[in-house]
C-alpha distance (Angstrom), angle and dihedral (degrees) to the residues before:
residue distance angle dihedral
S1 . . .
N2 3.80 . .
V3 3.81 115.0 .
N4 3.79 92.7 -177.4
T5 3.78 120.8 101.5
I6 3.79 137.0 173.8
E7 3.80 122.2 -138.3
L8 3.78 123.2 -151.3
P9 3.81 122.9 -147.4
K10 3.78 119.2 -99.7
G11 3.81 111.0 -83.8
Y12 3.82 94.9 24.1
I13 3.81 96.2 139.6
K14 3.79 137.9 136.0
E15 3.78 93.8 -104.4
A16 3.80 92.7 56.5
Y17 3.79 92.0 46.6
R18 3.81 93.6 47.2
A19 3.81 91.2 48.9
W20 3.82 88.9 51.4
D21 3.80 92.4 46.2
E22 3.81 93.9 52.5
A23 3.80 92.9 42.3
N24 3.79 92.4 47.3
Y25 3.81 90.3 54.8
K26 3.78 91.2 49.3
K27 3.78 89.4 50.6
Y28 3.80 89.4 51.1
I29 3.82 92.7 53.9
G30 3.81 93.4 40.3
T31 3.82 100.9 -110.4
A32 3.82 100.5 104.6
T33 3.79 116.8 137.6
A34 3.79 128.0 -153.7
E35 3.80 87.4 -96.2
D36 3.80 90.3 54.0
L37 3.79 91.9 50.5
Q38 3.79 89.0 51.2
A39 3.83 90.1 52.3
I40 3.80 89.1 52.9
K41 3.80 91.8 49.2
N42 3.80 90.7 46.3
W43 3.82 92.3 57.1
E44 3.80 91.3 44.6
D45 3.80 90.0 51.9
I46 3.81 91.8 48.4
T47 3.79 95.0 49.6
S48 3.81 94.6 43.4
Q49 3.81 92.5 62.4
E50 3.79 114.6 114.0
V51 3.81 113.6 -112.3
N52 3.79 123.8 -176.6
N53 3.81 106.2 -128.4
N54 3.79 116.2 161.6
Y55 3.79 130.4 165.8
K56 3.83 117.4 -119.1
H57 3.80 114.0 -143.7
N58 3.78 123.4 -130.7
K59 3.82 125.5 -150.5
I60 3.80 93.3 -153.7
D61 3.80 89.9 55.2
E62 3.80 90.7 46.0
D63 3.81 88.3 57.7
N64 3.81 92.0 47.8
K65 3.79 96.6 91.6
I66 3.80 126.8 -157.5
L67 3.79 110.1 -132.0
N68 3.81 109.6 -103.8
G69 3.82 87.9 -16.8
D70 3.82 87.6 -81.1
I71 3.80 110.0 146.6
H72 3.80 89.4 -173.2
N73 3.80 89.7 69.6
L74 3.78 106.2 47.6
T75 3.78 116.3 154.5
Q76 3.80 118.4 -106.9
S77 3.79 88.4 -108.3
Q78 3.82 91.8 53.4
L79 3.81 92.1 47.5
E80 3.80 92.2 51.4
E81 3.82 91.3 44.5
L82 3.81 91.9 52.5
A83 3.80 92.1 47.6
T84 3.82 90.5 48.7
F85 3.82 90.1 48.9
T86 3.80 90.1 52.2
A87 3.80 92.3 48.6
S88 3.83 90.4 48.1
L89 3.81 89.6 57.6
L90 3.79 95.7 46.3
N91 3.80 102.3 38.4
P92 3.83 97.9 68.5
L93 3.81 87.5 52.2
R94 3.80 92.5 46.3
K95 3.81 89.5 51.0
Q96 3.80 90.0 48.0
I97 3.81 92.6 56.2
G98 3.81 96.6 36.5
S99 3.82 105.0 -100.7
I100 3.79 125.8 135.8
P101 3.82 115.4 -101.4
L102 3.77 124.3 -96.8
E103 3.79 116.0 -114.3
V104 3.79 129.0 -154.1
S105 3.79 122.1 -145.6
K106 3.79 135.9 163.0
G107 3.78 85.9 -107.1
S108 3.81 94.9 53.9
V109 3.80 90.7 48.7
K110 3.81 90.5 48.7
I111 3.80 91.8 51.4
A112 3.82 91.3 49.1
Q113 3.79 89.3 52.3
D114 3.80 90.9 49.0
V115 3.80 88.9 54.0
A116 3.82 91.1 49.1
K117 3.81 91.3 49.2
K118 3.80 90.8 48.6
Y119 3.81 90.3 53.7
E120 3.80 88.6 51.5
Q121 3.81 92.4 48.1
D122 3.80 90.3 50.5
N123 3.82 91.3 46.4
W124 3.78 86.7 -125.2
T125 3.79 136.0 154.8
A126 3.78 130.5 170.5
W127 3.79 90.7 -118.9
G128 3.76 101.4 45.2
N129 3.77 147.8 -40.1
V130 3.79 109.9 -76.9
K131 3.82 91.2 -130.0
D132 3.80 100.9 49.0
S133 3.85 104.6 14.0
T134 3.81 93.8 -129.3
F135 3.80 119.5 149.2
K136 3.80 111.6 -99.7
G137 3.81 108.6 168.4
H138 3.81 116.6 -164.7
D139 3.79 120.9 -1.0
I140 3.79 92.7 -122.6
N141 3.80 95.5 174.9
G142 3.79 90.3 49.2
L143 3.80 92.5 49.7
V144 3.80 90.9 49.0
E145 3.79 90.6 50.0
V146 3.81 92.5 53.4
A147 3.82 91.6 44.1
N148 3.81 90.4 52.2
K149 3.81 90.5 50.0
Y150 3.80 88.9 61.5
N151 3.83 96.2 34.4
F152 3.81 91.5 -114.0
Q153 3.78 123.7 150.1
N154 3.80 90.4 -133.7
I155 3.79 144.4 -21.5
G156 3.79 124.0 -144.1
E157 3.80 126.4 -146.8
N158 3.81 132.4 -162.9
L159 3.79 107.9 -170.1
G160 3.79 125.4 -162.6
G161 3.77 122.0 176.8
N162 3.82 109.5 -162.3
A163 3.79 94.4 109.1
L164 3.80 90.8 44.8
M165 3.80 92.0 52.4
Y166 3.79 100.2 40.0
G167 3.79 104.4 23.9
S168 3.79 126.6 -138.0
D169 3.78 134.5 -131.4
N170 3.81 100.5 -173.4
M171 3.78 140.5 33.3
D172 3.80 94.3 -110.6
Q173 3.80 91.1 62.0
L174 3.79 91.2 45.1
K175 3.80 92.0 50.4
E176 3.79 90.6 48.0
Y177 3.82 90.4 52.8
T178 3.80 88.9 48.8
Y179 3.80 91.5 49.7
V180 3.82 93.4 49.5
I181 3.82 91.3 47.2
L182 3.81 92.3 50.9
V183 3.81 93.2 48.7
D184 3.80 89.1 50.4
M185 3.81 92.8 48.6
L186 3.80 93.7 47.4
L187 3.79 99.0 42.7
H188 3.82 108.1 23.0
D189 3.79 104.4 35.7
G190 3.79 99.6 116.3
D191 3.81 92.9 114.2
S192 3.81 88.0 60.6
N193 3.81 93.5 45.0
W194 3.82 87.8 -109.1
G195 3.81 91.3 -71.3
H196 3.82 94.3 138.8
A197 3.80 92.3 49.1
R198 3.80 91.0 46.0
A199 3.80 92.8 53.9
A200 3.81 95.7 41.2
L201 3.80 94.9 51.0
G202 3.81 103.1 26.6
L203 3.80 90.2 -118.5
L204 3.80 92.9 160.8
N205 3.80 96.2 41.1
N206 3.80 138.9 -57.8
A207 3.81 89.6 -85.6
D208 3.83 89.9 53.6
S209 3.79 85.4 -141.5
Y210 3.78 135.0 121.9
G211 3.79 105.1 -119.0
G212 3.79 89.8 23.4
D213 3.79 128.0 108.5
D214 3.78 139.0 -157.6
E215 3.80 94.0 -100.8
Q216 3.82 92.4 61.7
V217 3.80 93.2 70.1
D218 3.80 128.5 56.3
H219 3.81 98.3 171.2
A220 3.80 136.2 31.2
Y221 3.81 120.2 -165.3
I222 3.77 132.7 -162.6
G223 3.79 133.5 -166.1
V224 3.79 133.0 177.8
């Protein structure tokens, strides 16, 4: 069982995020009121609070080696274990703020791997193209292609690169990288307008869609 947990700052709730989101848009288009500016400050104050989140190492995971240290070739069991670990970190927080839980299935893991392979095929990273180091962001065309393959309306992706940059030869290291990435996305995502946090926790709604609502979605799946 997973002994690791992530703690959110006091006041980190959907209502505060949604107030910030609406106010931030109004500020962008030049119609923000004093109340809107206060909502923006409120969210900034909430997310700037110090929270003590530290990864706890696991000997069993340390002994679970990754073949040749190649994270691109994890076994099916390791992929499912990592996805389940990720869900186990996010689901208590999703419950806390009123979002439906994330589920892991062989299908969700397969789709996540298809997305990863598509990024590789397109020579794409969130931070820049490997050949010219220019910022690229999300591979929208690649995500649409994978979504179409499965007849989905859309597929979301939150990409973190610690394991890609530093490598990993066991599951404990890989889980630690995952933990650090999630903490960063949930608590220090201002530069991305809190889009990673929104998607990970369902801060907007369970559909993670403007114009959507919680009742539109009965299940939410995650893969790694």
